[in-house]
C-alpha positions in Angstrom: -16.4 -2.4 16.1 -13.3 -1.0 17.8 -12.8 2.7 18.7 -10.6 5.2 16.9 -6.9 4.1 17.1 -4.6 6.0 19.4 -2.8 8.5 17.2 1.0 8.5 16.9 2.8 11.6 18.1 6.1 12.8 16.6 7.5 12.3 13.2 7.8 9.0 11.3 9.8 7.9 8.2 6.8 6.8 6.2 3.6 8.5 5.1 0.2 6.9 5.8 -0.2 6.4 2.0 3.0 4.3 2.0 1.8 2.3 5.0 -1.6 1.6 3.4 0.0 0.6 0.1 2.3 -1.8 1.9 -0.6 -3.4 3.8 -2.4 -4.0 0.5 0.8 -5.4 -1.0 1.0 -7.9 1.8 -2.6 -9.0 1.2 -4.5 -8.0 -2.0 -7.8 -9.0 -0.3 -7.3 -7.1 3.0 -10.3 -5.4 4.5 -10.3 -1.6 5.2 -10.9 -2.4 8.9 -7.7 -4.5 9.0 -5.6 -1.8 7.2 -6.9 0.8 9.7 -6.0 -1.3 12.7 -2.5 -2.1 11.3 -1.7 1.5 10.3 -3.3 2.9 13.4 -5.7 5.0 11.3 -9.5 5.4 11.2 -11.4 3.5 8.6 -12.4 6.8 7.0 -8.8 7.9 6.7 -7.9 4.6 5.0 -10.9 5.0 2.6 -9.6 8.5 1.7 -6.0 7.2 1.1 -7.3 4.4 -1.1 -9.3 6.9 -3.0 -6.2 9.1 -3.5 -4.1 6.1 -4.7 -6.9 5.0 -7.1 -7.4 8.5 -8.5 -3.7 8.9 -9.3 -3.4 5.4 -10.8 -1.3 3.6 -8.2 -4.1 1.2 -7.2 -7.3 -0.3 -8.5 -9.9 -2.7 -7.1 -12.5 -5.1 -8.2 -15.5 -6.0 -6.1 -15.7 -9.7 -5.2 -18.7 -10.6 -3.1 -18.6 -8.4 0.0 -14.9 -7.6 -0.3 -12.4 -6.0 -2.7 -9.4 -7.4 -4.4 -6.8 -4.7 -5.0 -4.3 -4.4 -7.8 -1.2 -2.3 -7.4 0.4 -0.7 -10.4 4.1 -1.6 -9.7 5.7 0.4 -12.5 4.1 3.7 -11.5 6.7 6.2 -10.5 6.5 7.9 -7.1 5.2 11.4 -7.0 7.9 13.5 -5.1 10.8 14.9 -7.2 13.3 13.6 -4.7 12.2 10.0 -5.6 12.4 10.7 -9.3 12.5 7.4 -11.2 11.7 5.3 -8.1 8.8 2.9 -8.8 6.1 1.6 -6.5 7.7 -1.9 -6.8 11.0 -0.6 -5.5 9.4 1.1 -2.6 7.3 -1.9 -1.7 10.3 -4.2 -1.9 11.5 -2.4 1.2 8.2 -2.3 3.0 6.2 -5.5 2.6 6.5 -8.0 5.4 6.1 -11.0 3.2 9.6 -12.2 2.2 8.1 -13.9 -0.8 7.1 -10.5 -2.2 4.9 -10.7 -5.2 2.6 -8.9 -7.4 0.0 -11.6 -7.9 -1.3 -10.2 -11.2 2.1 -9.8 -12.8 5.0 -11.8 -11.4 7.4 -10.3 -13.9 7.0 -6.9 -12.1 8.7 -8.2 -8.9 11.3 -5.8 -7.7 14.9 -6.8 -8.1 17.3 -6.3 -5.2 20.9 -5.7 -6.2 23.6 -6.9 -3.9 26.2 -4.4 -3.0 
């Protein structure tokens, strides 16, 4: 097992919660170890973030064999008043790496991008 990732110094645009959620959106079967490496966090920090997201209804999981399959609640509204009305789906539309963005469990919840 690898060591603790080197921490980032200085400010960033995204919270660790947003990074973890985006990593899960890219792969609903991703391992905590892989999320930690991608987000440059410890596995314990990722477990805590996942717990936060589940407790507040943004995420759920089912155990499948030795792994988990995560389900994101795309219609859940973000917590901060400055993002009033912005959904998880809208946020993830900006963050996920997979161009064929999808919510596996509910394709009708895919975010729509409006051309300007």
